[in-house]
DRENTIMAR-943117 format. One line per 10 residues: number of its first residue (from 1); their letters; for each residue x negated, y negated, z negated of C-alpha. Coordinates in steps of 0.2 Angstrom, whole numbers, plus 5000, padded with zeros to 4 digits. Layout:
BEGIN
NUM> A> X,Y,Z; ...
END
This chain:
BEGIN
1> MIEVLNPTAG> 5001,5000,4999; 4994,4982,5005; 5001,4969,4996; 5000,4952,5006; 4999,4935,4998; 5007,4919,5006; 4995,4905,4999; 5006,4892,5008; 5016,4880,4995; 5030,4876,5007
11> PATGKIMMAE> 5037,4860,5012; 5034,4843,5002; 5047,4839,4991; 5041,4823,4984; 5043,4805,4992; 5028,4795,4998; 5028,4776,4997; 5016,4765,5007; 5007,4752,4997; 5013,4734,4999
21> RTGTLDGLRL> 5002,4726,5012; 4991,4711,5008; 4993,4702,5023; 4975,4696,5023; 4959,4703,5016; 4951,4686,5015; 4945,4684,4998; 4950,4701,4992; 4939,4713,4982; 4938,4728,4992
31> GVIWNGRPYG> 4937,4745,4988; 4930,4761,4998; 4930,4779,4992; 4918,4791,5003; 4924,4810,5002; 4904,4815,5006; 4908,4823,5022; 4892,4821,5035; 4891,4805,5042; 4906,4797,5035
41> DRVINSVIDL> 4896,4784,5026; 4891,4778,5042; 4908,4777,5049; 4915,4769,5035; 4900,4757,5035; 4904,4753,5054; 4922,4749,5050; 4915,4737,5035; 4905,4727,5046; 4919,4726,5058
51> LRQKYSFESV> 4931,4719,5044; 4918,4707,5038; 4918,4701,5055; 4937,4697,5053; 4939,4694,5034; 4927,4686,5021; 4929,4699,5005; 4924,4692,4988; 4915,4710,4985; 4913,4727,4991
61> TFRKKPFIGN> 4914,4742,4979; 4908,4759,4987; 4909,4774,4979; 4906,4793,4984; 4916,4807,4978; 4903,4821,4970; 4913,4835,4978; 4920,4835,4996; 4935,4846,4992; 4942,4838,4977
71> VAPASIRDEI> 4951,4822,4973; 4940,4808,4967; 4937,4810,4950; 4947,4798,4936; 4932,4788,4932; 4930,4782,4952; 4949,4781,4953; 4950,4770,4938; 4935,4759,4942; 4943,4756,4959
81> VESCDAVITG> 4961,4751,4953; 4952,4741,4940; 4941,4730,4951; 4949,4731,4969; 4963,4721,4977; 4962,4733,4993; 4954,4752,4995; 4950,4761,5012; 4944,4779,5012; 4937,4789,5025
91> IGD> 4928,4806,5031; 4915,4811,5043; 4908,4825,5054
END
């Protein structure tokens, strides 16, 4: 006898709400969370460079998750929430 397991969780049941848009990034504190995938830092830094051509940030906080497969640890999330007005995340490869 072979037991077959189904690892799927089924359809999502919660609601996802989009964050309210800032309108402009001028003068805001930008947070960046990189998941650590190869070359993702280059991609995100290129995006930041492009954004800097259009907007003037007060600051940019760049953090890397310690492990690709997990969500960012609470310490990183808390820091970003407390010190940033807008956040971008990204991957690589």
